[in-house]
N, C-alpha and C positions, 0 to 999 in steps of 0.2 A: 503494500500500500504506499502510495505517496501522500503525505500530509498536504492538505490543501492550503496554500498560501497564495494570496492574490498576485504578489509581485514575482513569484517564482518563474523561472524560464521553463516552459513546458514544451515537451515534444509535440510534434504536429497532431499525432493521434489523440493526445490528451487535450490539446488546444480545441480540436473539433468538438469534443465532449463538453468541455467547459463553455464554449460558445453557446451550445444548446442548453446547458444547464442555467445559463444566465437568462434564458427566456422563461424559466419557471419561477412563478411568483410565490412568495411566502405568504400564506393567507393571514398570518398574524401581524407582520410588519408591512406588508404591501410591497416591499422591495423584492429583488431577485434573491434566490436562495444562496447564491454566492456571497453577496454582500451582507445578507442577514446572518451569516455565520452557521447556516444549516449543514453545509457540506464540510465534513471532517477530513475526508481523504478519498481517493479513488485509485483504481488499478484498471488499466486497459491492457488486455493481452489478447491479441488476435480477435477471435469472435466472441470474447467474454469481457463483460464490464462488470466491475464491482465498485460500489459506492458506500461509503460509511457516512452516516448521518450523526450529527452532533446532539444526540439524545440517548437516553437509556429507556428501554421498553419494559418497565416493570411497574406494578401497580402503585407503589409509593410515589413514583415520579408523577404519574397521572393525577393522584390525589392532591399533590401540592400545587396544582394549578397549571401544569403544562397541557397543551392542547393535543390530545391524541388525534383528534379529527384533523387538525392541520397537518400532522405528520402523515396521516393516512392519505390525504389528498396529494401531498408532495410525492410520496411513494408511487401513487397512481400516475401522477404526471411524468414521473421518471420512466415508469414501465411503458407508458403510452408513447413517449418520444424515442426510446431505444430498443425495447423488446421486439425482436423480429424485424424492425425497421432498419436498425443499424447493427444490432448484435444478436447472435443466436442464443446467448446466455446472459441474463442480467440478474445480479444479486445486490440487494440493498441490505446493509447491516446497521445495527445501533452501535453505540460506543462500547458495549460489552461483547461485540462480535456475534451477537445473535442475529440470525437471518430474520428480517422483517418484511422482505419482498423477494420473491424468486420467480424467474421465468427461464425455463430450459426447453429449447426447441428439439425435443428427442425424436420427433418424427420427420424432421427436415422440411417443415412448411416454409413457404415463401410469402412475402407481403401480398403477392398477387393471389394466393389462395384465400386470403381473408379480406381482400379489398372489395368494397361495395361498388366500386366503379365498373367492374366487369359483369355486374348483375343487371 
């Protein structure tokens, strides 16, 4: 995992992912998830993307006022932008390395297989 730092010199494959992540809004702050500090780290390896979010997914955290719904929406937005569209495998983790979102294209589908434009 590469820890996310705004001013880091990122390889092109990471830069493309970061540019796309910058388009995802944080429902709590209204800013993008990079500037809001939601992204803790990422790893781009061929057809696999792994993203770590800056939160812990346990009940005590949610009770203290963190918005589980906001993180759920962010995870959904990440999956929508990257799963099958750009990567065959997408994993989203919390800070404890728990998987909070997963997409694995085990059957080899393509974006054309699920696109509504062909219907």
